[in-house]
C-alpha positions as CSV (number, residue, x, y, z in Angstrom):
1,M,0.1,0.0,0.2
2,T,1.5,3.4,-1.1
3,P,1.6,6.1,1.6
4,K,0.1,9.3,0.7
5,I,2.3,12.2,0.6
6,S,1.4,15.8,1.9
7,N,2.7,18.7,0.1
8,N,2.3,21.8,2.5
9,N,4.2,24.0,-0.1
10,N,0.9,24.4,-2.2
11,K,-0.8,27.6,-1.0
12,G,-3.1,29.9,-1.9
13,F,-2.8,33.6,-2.2
14,T,-2.3,35.5,1.1
15,M,-4.5,38.1,2.0
16,V,-1.5,40.6,1.3
17,E,-1.1,39.3,-1.9
18,L,-4.8,39.5,-3.0
19,A,-4.7,43.1,-1.8
20,I,-1.9,44.0,-3.8
21,V,-3.7,42.2,-7.2
22,L,-6.9,44.0,-6.5
23,A,-4.7,47.6,-5.8
24,V,-3.2,47.2,-8.8
25,L,-6.6,46.0,-10.7
26,A,-8.3,49.4,-9.2
27,V,-5.2,51.7,-10.9
28,L,-5.8,50.0,-14.2
29,V,-9.6,50.3,-14.0
30,A,-9.3,54.1,-13.1
31,I,-6.8,54.7,-16.1
32,S,-9.4,52.9,-18.6
33,F,-12.2,55.0,-17.3
34,G,-12.8,58.9,-16.4
35,P,-9.9,61.0,-15.5
36,G,-7.4,58.4,-16.9
37,V,-8.8,58.5,-20.2
38,K,-9.1,62.2,-20.3
39,L,-5.3,62.5,-19.4
40,M,-4.3,60.2,-22.2
41,R,-6.3,61.9,-24.8
42,W,-5.1,65.4,-23.7
43,M,-1.4,63.8,-24.0
44,Q,-2.3,62.7,-27.7
45,E,-4.1,66.1,-28.5
46,T,-1.2,68.0,-27.3
47,E,1.1,65.8,-29.6
48,N,-1.4,66.3,-32.2
49,K,-1.2,70.3,-32.1
50,E,2.8,69.9,-31.8
51,M,3.0,67.8,-34.8
52,L,0.6,70.2,-36.8
53,F,2.5,73.0,-35.9
54,K,5.8,71.4,-37.1
55,L,4.0,70.9,-40.3
56,Q,2.5,74.4,-40.7
57,N,6.2,75.5,-40.4
58,A,7.5,73.0,-42.8
59,I,4.6,73.9,-45.5
60,T,5.5,77.6,-45.0
61,A,9.2,77.0,-46.1
62,V,8.4,74.6,-48.8
63,Y,6.0,77.5,-49.9
64,K,8.8,80.2,-49.7
65,A,11.2,77.8,-51.9
66,N,8.8,77.3,-54.5
67,A,6.6,80.5,-54.6
68,W,7.1,80.6,-58.6
69,S,5.4,77.3,-59.2
70,V,3.0,77.4,-56.6
71,D,1.5,80.5,-57.6
72,N,2.5,80.5,-61.2
73,S,-0.3,77.6,-61.6
74,N,-4.1,78.8,-62.2
75,T,-5.5,75.4,-60.7
76,N,-6.2,74.8,-57.0
77,T,-3.2,72.9,-56.0
78,F,0.0,73.5,-54.3
79,I,2.7,72.6,-56.5
80,F,6.2,72.3,-55.6
81,S,9.5,70.5,-55.8
82,I,11.9,69.2,-53.1
83,N,15.7,67.9,-54.2
84,N,14.5,68.2,-57.9
85,I,11.3,65.8,-57.4
86,A,7.9,67.2,-58.2
87,H,4.9,67.2,-55.7
88,T,1.3,68.2,-55.7
89,L,-0.9,68.7,-52.6
90,T,-4.6,68.7,-53.8
91,N,-8.0,68.8,-52.2
92,G,-8.4,65.2,-50.7
93,S,-7.5,63.2,-48.2
94,S,-4.2,63.1,-46.9
95,I,-3.6,59.2,-47.6
96,V,-4.5,59.5,-51.5
97,I,-1.1,58.9,-52.9
98,N,0.1,62.3,-54.4
99,N,-0.8,63.8,-51.0
100,Q,0.9,61.2,-48.9
101,N,4.0,61.5,-51.1
102,A,3.6,65.1,-51.1
103,L,3.5,65.3,-47.1
104,R,6.3,62.9,-46.7
105,A,8.3,64.9,-48.8
106,I,7.7,68.0,-46.9
107,A,8.0,66.0,-43.6
108,A,11.5,64.8,-44.8
109,S,12.8,68.6,-45.0
110,V,12.1,69.1,-41.5
111,S,14.7,68.1,-39.0
112,G,13.3,65.6,-36.3
113,F,10.1,65.2,-38.0
114,P,9.1,61.3,-38.9
115,I,8.3,60.8,-42.1
116,S,6.0,58.2,-41.6
117,D,3.6,60.4,-39.3
118,A,3.4,63.3,-41.9
119,D,0.1,61.6,-43.3
120,R,-1.6,60.7,-40.1
121,D,-2.6,62.5,-37.0
122,R,-1.9,61.3,-33.7
123,M,-5.0,59.4,-33.3
124,R,-3.9,57.7,-36.5
125,N,-6.8,59.1,-38.7
126,E,-6.0,60.4,-41.8
127,M,-6.2,64.0,-42.4
128,Q,-7.8,66.2,-44.6
129,V,-5.9,68.5,-47.0
130,F,-7.0,71.5,-48.6
131,V,-5.8,73.9,-51.3
132,S,-7.6,77.2,-52.1
133,N,-8.0,78.7,-55.6
134,R,-5.4,81.4,-56.4
135,L,-6.5,84.4,-54.6
136,V,-6.1,88.1,-55.2
137,D,-5.6,90.6,-52.6
138,A,-7.7,93.6,-53.8
139,A,-5.5,96.3,-52.6
140,S,-2.0,95.0,-53.6
141,G,-2.8,92.8,-56.5
142,I,-0.7,90.2,-54.8
143,N,-1.9,86.7,-56.2
144,F,-1.5,83.8,-53.3
145,R,-2.9,80.3,-52.3
146,V,-4.0,79.1,-48.7
147,I,-3.3,75.5,-47.7
148,A,-4.9,73.9,-44.9
149,I,-4.2,70.8,-43.0
150,V,-7.3,69.3,-40.8
151,S,-7.2,66.4,-38.3
152,I,-10.4,65.1,-37.8
153,G,-10.1,64.2,-34.2
154,W,-11.7,61.2,-31.8
155,D,-14.7,60.7,-33.7
156,G,-13.0,60.1,-36.8
157,A,-15.2,62.3,-39.0
158,L,-14.6,65.5,-40.6
159,N,-16.7,68.6,-39.0
160,S,-15.1,71.5,-40.5
161,S,-15.2,73.3,-43.8
162,F,-13.0,75.1,-45.9
163,D,-13.8,77.5,-48.7
164,I,-11.5,77.4,-51.6
165,A,-12.7,80.6,-53.3
166,T,-11.2,82.4,-50.0
167,G,-9.1,80.4,-48.2
168,G,-11.4,80.5,-44.8
169,L,-11.1,77.6,-42.7
170,S,-14.0,77.1,-40.1
171,L,-13.0,74.0,-37.4
172,Q,-15.8,72.5,-35.8
173,G,-16.4,69.7,-33.3
174,D,-13.1,68.1,-32.2
175,D,-11.2,68.8,-35.4
176,M,-8.0,70.6,-35.1
177,G,-6.0,72.1,-37.9
178,I,-3.5,74.6,-39.4
179,V,-3.8,77.2,-42.2
180,V,-0.8,78.3,-44.4
181,S,-1.2,81.9,-46.2
182,G,1.3,82.7,-48.9
183,F,0.3,86.3,-49.0
184,K,3.1,87.3,-46.8
185,I,5.4,85.1,-48.4
186,Q,4.6,86.9,-52.1
187,Q,4.4,90.4,-50.4
188,D,8.2,90.0,-49.1
189,N,9.2,88.5,-52.2
190,I,7.8,91.8,-54.1
191,A,9.6,94.0,-51.7
192,E,12.8,91.9,-52.2
193,T,12.5,92.1,-55.8
194,N,11.5,95.9,-56.0
195,K,14.8,96.5,-54.0
196,K,16.9,94.7,-56.1
197,L,15.1,96.4,-59.5
198,S,16.1,99.7,-57.8
199,H,19.7,98.7,-57.4
200,I,20.1,97.7,-60.9
201,R,18.1,100.6,-62.5
202,D,20.5,102.7,-60.7
203,A,23.4,101.4,-61.9
204,Y,21.9,101.3,-65.6
205,Q,21.5,105.0,-65.1
206,N,25.2,105.4,-63.8
207,Y,26.5,103.4,-66.9
208,F,24.3,105.6,-69.2
209,T,26.0,108.6,-67.4
210,S,29.8,107.3,-67.6
211,L,29.3,107.0,-71.3
212,F,28.2,110.3,-72.1
213,M,30.9,111.5,-69.9
214,R,33.4,109.7,-71.8
215,D,32.2,111.0,-74.9
216,P,34.9,114.0,-76.3
217,G,31.2,115.6,-77.8
218,R,29.3,114.8,-75.1
219,S,26.0,115.0,-77.3
220,I,22.7,114.6,-75.5
221,H,21.0,113.5,-78.7
222,I,22.9,110.0,-78.6
223,N,20.7,106.9,-76.5
224,R,23.5,105.6,-74.6
225,F,21.2,102.5,-73.5
226,A,22.3,100.4,-76.3
227,R,24.7,100.2,-79.2
228,R,22.6,99.8,-82.1
229,D,19.0,101.0,-83.0
230,N,15.7,98.8,-83.1
231,N,16.6,97.7,-86.5
232,C,19.3,96.0,-85.2
233,R,22.0,98.5,-87.1
234,A,24.3,101.2,-86.2
235,S,23.2,104.4,-85.8
236,R,24.5,107.6,-84.9
237,F,21.8,108.1,-82.5
238,W,22.6,105.0,-80.3
239,D,26.1,104.6,-78.5
240,A,28.4,102.1,-80.6
241,N,30.7,102.2,-77.5
242,S,28.2,100.4,-75.1
243,L,28.2,97.1,-74.2
244,I,24.8,96.4,-73.9
245,D,22.6,95.4,-77.0
246,N,19.4,96.4,-78.2
247,S,16.7,94.4,-76.5
248,N,14.7,94.1,-79.8
249,C,18.0,92.1,-81.1
250,V,18.8,89.6,-78.7
251,S,17.4,87.8,-75.4
252,N,16.5,90.6,-73.3
253,T,17.6,88.7,-70.1
254,A,19.9,91.1,-68.1
255,S,23.1,88.6,-68.9
256,G,21.6,88.1,-72.4
257,I,21.5,91.7,-73.4
258,G,24.9,92.6,-71.8
259,L,23.5,94.5,-69.0
260,M,25.0,91.9,-66.6
261,S,28.7,92.3,-67.6
262,A,28.6,95.8,-68.5
263,I,27.4,97.1,-64.9
264,G,29.9,94.5,-63.3
265,A,26.4,92.9,-61.7
266,S,26.6,89.3,-59.7
267,R,24.2,86.6,-60.7
268,D,22.1,87.0,-57.3
269,A,21.7,90.6,-58.4
270,I,20.0,90.5,-61.3
271,T,17.8,87.3,-59.9
272,T,14.4,87.8,-58.7
273,A,13.1,86.6,-55.4
274,W,11.4,83.9,-57.4
275,G,14.6,82.8,-58.9
276,R,14.1,84.3,-62.3
277,E,16.4,86.4,-64.4
278,M,15.6,90.1,-64.5
279,L,14.7,91.4,-68.0
280,V,15.9,94.6,-69.9
281,D,13.8,96.7,-72.3
282,N,15.3,99.6,-74.0
283,S,13.9,99.5,-77.5
284,S,9.8,99.1,-77.1
285,A,7.0,101.6,-77.5
286,S,7.2,101.7,-73.7
287,T,10.4,103.3,-73.8
288,R,11.9,106.6,-75.1
289,N,14.7,106.2,-77.7
290,P,15.8,107.7,-80.9
291,D,13.6,105.5,-83.0
292,N,10.4,105.9,-81.1
293,T,10.2,109.6,-80.0
294,G,13.0,111.0,-82.4
295,N,16.5,112.5,-81.0
296,T,14.9,114.1,-78.1
297,P,16.0,113.2,-74.7
298,P,15.2,111.8,-72.0
299,Y,15.7,108.7,-73.1
300,T,14.4,105.6,-70.8
301,A,14.9,102.2,-70.4
302,R,13.1,99.5,-68.2
303,V,14.3,96.7,-65.9
304,L,11.5,94.2,-65.4
305,A,10.9,91.0,-63.5
306,E,8.1,88.8,-64.3
307,L,5.3,88.0,-61.6
308,P,4.2,84.4,-61.0
309,W,0.5,85.1,-62.0
310,G,1.4,87.2,-65.0
311,G,2.7,90.8,-65.4
312,F,5.6,92.4,-64.4
313,L,7.3,94.5,-61.9
314,D,9.5,97.5,-63.5
315,A,11.8,100.2,-62.8
316,T,12.0,102.7,-64.9
317,V,15.7,104.1,-66.1
318,V,16.3,107.7,-67.0
319,G,19.3,108.8,-69.1
320,Q,21.2,111.2,-66.9
321,Y,23.7,113.7,-68.3
């Protein structure tokens, strides 16, 4: 007969151990409901706002770097390139392939911004992308776009609205969003370009005067803004000693016409804030020259900068004696 073996090591939970387990469960339940949930949501919302703020700054930087292509288009799209790769943001979900690629490219240009987080909010919902039409400021004539990104919040539904005709974003419900306006960007570009135009205008005027002073006869009837006339021929009323050609005869860029080398300007000095080379007009009906107005001064020329949306900024150059 096999004797029974008693094992006194098989014990149940003690009251102290049971109390600890119940306390841990109570903490977990507290976190899962009420104040705990609110705390977790608040933390995610704070992270979400920080992510949107970084995205806002990144889009602003990309707009500045691509201001020509953004507002050269007349469609409600945000067209830009990074590292020579073209991207387009359009109205719609952030996970639509063109928007996803564009947002990830934007995120990649920002230090410390996880690329994989660029197309979803911190609640892991897809976001909504909005791009306005090309808007026009009535007072200044400046054309620009507005880009908005909306996080649809905890309910997973878009409650907000965006007016593509005005660039106005109305946030509703628990949605969060950011807006990037190109108005100030283009305003700054115009100011910078006008400043450069003024410098080139003054240099062109000084060059005109220097040719006059070097002429022993110092005739005021000779147009010293170009070396030949509007028919691309030598003329006694145009200064053959000028290094600048007639804009009717060659490429009328500042370098193509010879202005850049004549006045000793750098490449940057003749480049607009949009990265385009300035143009020169010394022959059209918009100027005074011997072929247009007879050999009666003052003679004039123009230095111009193309605007992304069409038209020009210009500075009039007046021959000084």
